[in-house]
C-alpha positions as CSV (number, residue, x, y, z in Angstrom):
1,X,11.3,47.1,-63.9
2,X,13.9,49.6,-62.7
3,X,15.5,49.7,-59.3
4,X,13.1,52.3,-57.9
5,X,10.1,50.2,-58.9
6,X,11.7,47.0,-57.4
7,X,12.3,48.9,-54.2
8,X,8.6,50.0,-54.0
9,X,7.5,46.5,-54.7
10,X,9.8,45.1,-52.0
11,X,8.3,47.6,-49.5
12,X,4.7,46.7,-50.5
13,X,5.5,43.0,-50.0
14,X,6.9,43.6,-46.6
15,X,3.8,45.7,-45.6
16,X,1.5,42.8,-46.8
17,X,3.5,40.3,-44.7
18,X,3.3,42.5,-41.6
19,X,-0.4,43.0,-42.1
20,X,-1.0,39.2,-42.3
21,X,1.2,38.6,-39.3
22,X,-0.5,41.3,-37.1
23,X,-3.7,39.3,-36.3
24,X,-1.6,36.4,-35.1
25,X,0.6,38.6,-33.0
26,X,-2.4,40.1,-31.4
27,X,-3.9,36.7,-30.7
28,X,-0.8,35.6,-29.0
29,X,-0.5,38.7,-26.8
30,X,-4.2,38.5,-25.8
31,X,-3.8,34.9,-24.8
32,X,-0.8,35.8,-22.6
33,X,-2.2,39.0,-21.0
34,X,-2.2,37.7,-17.4
35,X,0.6,38.6,-15.0
36,X,4.0,38.2,-16.6
37,X,2.6,38.8,-20.1
38,X,3.6,35.3,-21.4
39,X,7.3,36.0,-20.9
40,X,9.7,34.0,-18.8
41,X,11.0,36.6,-16.3
42,X,12.9,36.7,-13.2
43,X,15.8,35.0,-11.5
44,X,16.4,31.6,-9.8
45,X,19.6,32.4,-8.1
46,X,22.6,30.5,-9.4
47,X,20.1,28.2,-11.3
48,X,18.7,31.0,-13.5
49,X,20.3,29.4,-16.6
50,X,19.6,25.8,-15.4
51,X,16.4,24.3,-16.6
52,X,14.2,23.1,-13.6
53,X,13.4,19.3,-13.6
54,X,10.2,18.3,-15.4
55,X,7.3,17.3,-13.3
56,X,3.9,15.5,-13.8
57,X,2.2,18.9,-13.9
58,X,4.8,20.3,-16.4
59,X,6.3,17.3,-18.1
60,X,7.9,19.3,-20.9
61,X,10.7,21.9,-20.8
62,X,10.5,25.5,-19.7
63,X,11.4,28.5,-21.8
64,X,14.7,30.4,-21.2
65,X,14.3,33.7,-19.5
66,X,13.4,36.6,-21.8
67,X,13.9,39.1,-18.9
68,X,16.4,38.6,-16.0
69,X,18.8,40.6,-14.0
70,X,21.1,37.6,-13.6
71,X,24.0,37.4,-15.9
72,X,25.4,33.9,-17.0
73,X,27.7,32.6,-14.2
74,X,26.6,35.2,-11.7
75,X,24.3,34.5,-8.8
76,X,21.1,36.4,-8.0
77,X,22.5,38.1,-4.9
78,X,25.2,40.0,-6.8
79,X,23.1,40.6,-10.0
80,X,19.8,41.9,-8.6
81,X,21.3,45.1,-7.2
82,X,21.0,46.9,-10.6
83,X,18.3,46.8,-13.3
84,X,18.9,44.8,-16.3
85,X,20.4,46.7,-19.2
86,X,18.5,45.9,-22.4
87,X,21.3,47.2,-24.7
88,X,20.8,49.4,-27.7
89,X,17.7,47.5,-28.9
90,X,16.7,45.7,-25.8
91,X,13.3,45.9,-24.1
92,X,14.8,48.1,-21.5
93,X,16.5,50.3,-24.0
94,X,13.9,53.0,-23.6
95,X,13.6,56.1,-25.9
96,X,17.2,56.3,-27.0
97,X,17.2,52.6,-28.0
98,X,14.1,53.0,-30.1
99,X,15.4,56.2,-31.7
100,X,18.7,54.5,-32.5
101,X,16.9,51.5,-34.0
102,X,14.8,53.8,-36.2
103,X,17.7,55.7,-37.6
104,X,19.7,52.5,-38.1
105,X,16.8,50.9,-39.8
106,X,16.3,53.8,-42.1
107,X,20.1,53.8,-42.9
108,X,20.2,50.1,-43.7
109,X,17.3,50.2,-46.1
110,X,18.6,53.5,-47.5
111,X,21.8,51.8,-48.5
112,X,19.8,48.8,-49.8
113,X,17.7,51.1,-52.0
114,X,20.8,53.1,-53.1
115,X,19.9,56.3,-51.2
116,X,22.9,56.4,-49.0
117,X,23.2,55.8,-45.3
118,X,20.3,58.1,-44.3
119,X,18.6,58.4,-47.7
120,X,16.1,55.6,-46.9
121,X,14.2,57.8,-44.5
122,X,13.6,60.5,-47.0
123,X,13.2,58.2,-49.9
124,X,10.3,56.3,-48.4
125,X,8.8,59.5,-47.2
126,X,6.1,57.9,-45.1
127,X,5.6,56.8,-41.5
128,X,4.6,53.4,-42.8
129,X,8.1,53.1,-44.4
130,X,9.8,54.0,-41.2
131,X,7.7,51.6,-39.1
132,X,8.6,48.8,-41.6
133,X,12.2,49.6,-41.4
134,X,12.2,49.6,-37.6
135,X,10.3,46.4,-37.5
136,X,12.8,44.7,-39.7
137,X,15.8,45.8,-37.7
138,X,14.2,44.9,-34.4
139,X,13.4,41.5,-35.7
140,X,16.9,40.8,-37.0
141,X,18.5,42.1,-33.8
142,X,16.2,40.0,-31.5
143,X,16.9,36.9,-33.5
144,X,20.6,37.6,-33.2
145,X,20.4,38.2,-29.5
146,X,18.4,35.1,-29.0
147,X,21.0,33.0,-30.8
148,X,23.8,34.6,-28.9
149,X,22.1,33.9,-25.5
150,X,21.5,30.3,-26.4
151,X,25.1,29.9,-27.6
152,X,26.6,31.3,-24.4
153,X,24.2,30.0,-21.8
154,X,26.1,27.6,-19.4
155,X,25.0,24.0,-19.1
156,X,22.8,23.0,-16.2
157,X,24.6,22.6,-12.9
158,X,23.2,19.2,-12.2
159,X,24.5,16.0,-13.9
160,X,22.2,14.4,-16.5
161,X,18.5,15.0,-17.3
162,X,15.9,14.7,-14.6
163,X,13.3,12.0,-15.1
164,X,10.9,14.0,-12.8
165,X,8.9,12.5,-10.0
166,X,7.8,8.9,-10.1
167,X,4.1,9.0,-11.3
168,X,3.3,6.1,-9.0
169,X,4.3,8.2,-5.9
170,X,3.0,11.6,-7.1
171,X,0.9,13.3,-4.5
172,X,-1.0,16.5,-4.4
173,X,0.4,20.0,-4.4
174,X,-0.3,20.6,-0.8
175,X,1.0,17.2,0.4
176,X,4.2,18.5,2.0
177,X,6.6,17.0,-0.5
178,X,10.3,17.3,0.2
179,X,12.5,18.9,-2.5
180,X,16.2,18.4,-2.8
181,X,18.5,20.7,-4.8
182,X,21.3,19.5,-7.0
183,X,24.9,20.3,-6.3
184,X,27.2,19.6,-3.4
185,X,27.2,23.3,-2.2
186,X,23.4,23.6,-1.8
187,X,21.8,22.3,1.3
188,X,18.6,20.2,0.9
189,X,15.5,22.1,1.7
190,X,12.2,20.7,3.0
191,X,9.0,22.2,1.7
192,X,6.3,21.9,4.3
193,X,2.5,22.1,3.9
194,X,2.4,25.7,5.1
195,X,4.9,26.5,2.3
196,X,2.6,25.0,-0.3
197,X,-0.3,27.0,1.0
198,X,1.8,30.1,0.7
199,X,2.6,29.3,-2.9
200,X,-1.1,28.8,-3.8
201,X,-2.0,32.1,-2.0
202,X,0.7,34.0,-3.8
203,X,-0.7,32.6,-7.2
204,X,-4.1,34.1,-6.5
205,X,-3.0,37.4,-4.8
206,X,-0.4,38.2,-7.4
207,X,-3.0,37.8,-10.2
208,X,-5.4,39.9,-8.3
209,X,-2.9,42.7,-7.5
210,X,-1.9,42.7,-11.2
211,X,-5.6,43.0,-12.3
212,X,-6.1,45.9,-9.9
213,X,-2.8,47.5,-11.0
214,X,-1.9,47.7,-7.3
215,X,1.9,48.1,-7.5
216,X,2.2,48.7,-3.7
217,X,0.6,45.2,-3.1
218,X,2.8,43.6,-5.8
219,X,5.8,44.8,-3.8
220,X,4.6,42.7,-0.9
221,X,4.2,39.6,-3.1
222,X,7.2,39.6,-5.4
223,X,10.9,40.5,-5.6
224,X,11.8,44.0,-6.8
225,X,13.0,42.5,-10.0
226,X,9.7,41.0,-10.8
227,X,7.8,44.1,-9.8
228,X,9.9,46.2,-12.2
229,X,8.7,43.9,-15.0
230,X,5.1,44.2,-13.9
231,X,5.4,47.9,-13.8
232,X,6.7,48.1,-17.4
233,X,3.9,45.8,-18.6
234,X,1.3,47.9,-16.8
235,X,2.7,51.1,-18.3
236,X,2.4,49.5,-21.7
237,X,-1.2,48.7,-21.0
238,X,-1.9,52.3,-20.0
239,X,-0.2,53.6,-23.1
240,X,-2.6,51.4,-25.2
241,X,-5.5,52.6,-23.0
242,X,-6.4,49.1,-21.8
243,X,-6.4,47.2,-18.6
244,X,-6.0,43.4,-18.1
245,X,-8.6,42.0,-15.8
246,X,-7.8,38.6,-14.2
247,X,-10.3,36.9,-11.9
248,X,-11.4,33.5,-10.6
249,X,-7.8,32.1,-10.3
250,X,-7.9,28.6,-9.1
251,X,-5.1,26.1,-8.8
252,X,-5.9,22.9,-10.6
253,X,-2.7,20.9,-10.2
254,X,0.8,21.5,-9.0
255,X,4.0,19.9,-7.8
256,X,7.5,20.7,-6.7
257,X,10.3,20.7,-9.3
258,X,13.2,21.5,-6.9
259,X,14.0,23.3,-3.7
260,X,17.4,24.5,-2.5
261,X,19.2,27.0,-0.3
262,X,21.8,29.6,-1.3
263,X,23.4,31.4,1.6
264,X,20.5,33.0,3.5
265,X,18.0,32.6,0.7
266,X,15.7,29.6,0.1
267,X,14.3,28.8,-3.3
268,X,11.4,26.6,-4.4
269,X,10.5,26.0,-8.0
270,X,6.9,24.8,-8.5
271,X,4.9,23.8,-11.6
272,X,1.3,25.0,-11.5
273,X,-1.7,24.4,-13.8
274,X,-4.4,26.9,-13.0
275,X,-7.7,28.2,-14.3
276,X,-8.5,31.9,-14.6
277,X,-10.7,34.3,-16.4
278,X,-8.5,36.6,-18.5
279,X,-9.7,39.5,-20.5
280,X,-8.4,42.9,-21.6
281,X,-10.8,45.8,-21.7
282,X,-10.8,49.4,-22.9
283,X,-9.9,51.6,-19.9
284,X,-12.6,54.1,-20.6
285,X,-15.6,52.1,-21.9
286,X,-14.9,48.7,-20.4
287,X,-15.5,47.0,-23.8
288,X,-13.6,43.8,-24.1
289,X,-10.8,44.1,-26.7
290,X,-9.1,40.6,-26.0
291,X,-9.9,37.5,-24.2
292,X,-13.4,37.0,-22.7
293,X,-15.5,35.9,-19.8
294,X,-14.9,32.2,-20.3
295,X,-12.4,30.5,-18.0
296,X,-9.1,29.5,-19.6
297,X,-6.1,27.3,-18.3
298,X,-2.4,28.0,-18.1
299,X,0.6,26.0,-17.0
300,X,3.6,27.9,-15.7
301,X,6.6,27.2,-13.5
302,X,6.9,29.7,-10.7
303,X,10.0,30.1,-8.5
304,X,9.6,31.6,-5.0
305,X,12.4,33.0,-2.8
306,X,12.6,33.6,0.9
307,X,15.2,35.2,3.1
308,X,15.9,33.7,6.5
309,X,13.0,34.7,8.7
310,X,11.1,36.3,5.9
311,X,8.1,35.4,3.7
312,X,8.0,33.7,0.4
313,X,8.0,36.1,-2.6
314,X,7.6,35.4,-6.3
315,X,11.1,35.4,-7.9
316,X,10.4,34.1,-11.4
317,X,7.8,32.9,-13.8
318,X,8.7,30.6,-16.7
319,X,6.5,29.5,-19.6
320,X,6.2,25.8,-20.5
321,X,6.9,24.4,-23.9
């Protein structure tokens, strides 16, 4: 088998692998179609890179943020003024990032197949070949970026792992638990019953506004950073000619992970397990393309932020492991 034949065999193998992986990827995305798209997004002030304590509702760990404006070692107040930069291949890289990724992918495989830096694009001579090249490069870059973020993420600001609330004293979500932040510079913050009611209301109203694609309403419920992510996700749905319909959102269980104050901003991180009907339908015909009419459950950790004298807003959503 000569080099050209081996090259074509390699491309066919990659195509088969991608074809086999595609149904799994679609299944994952359809299961996470609700608001936030299954990502961990947003900011938790100076604790963005500190894992919230586990709770009875979410006894495991939370995923690191996939999307955040806050840079390591920088508080939310100074980082939220400008949108996050996704870099050359980042999610926020836009058209130029994707274009650069495509040309670089073509060049890398071109060198691999002996066609020169840009020979791969013409050598494969098919859109499928270009897609495969881009997918490979994006996969490698994302893995490298994930490794880099884990390596350089600062350690949690509080000392030692948190054991979580005492199961014997655990009370309901709306019981008026008091949460205390860690760190000498953060004042303890009491969360009152009215605050818990606001958190539950925001859970339902945010899901409903997302389902209705009501960006104006989302701006009244979440921080500008979170709304920017919602708008990107909604734009992707429109590009695919689908709409995600979420209904019957009901809180099943919830508890406070931590609450603290930074300057003029209060933060409260709450674990919530909730039921909802989550389906994605064709925008024109209404036919279901993912999900269904049967209720499902999800457990996420939401962080809410409130300026002095203002209302609580959704500041972050983290997925549980």
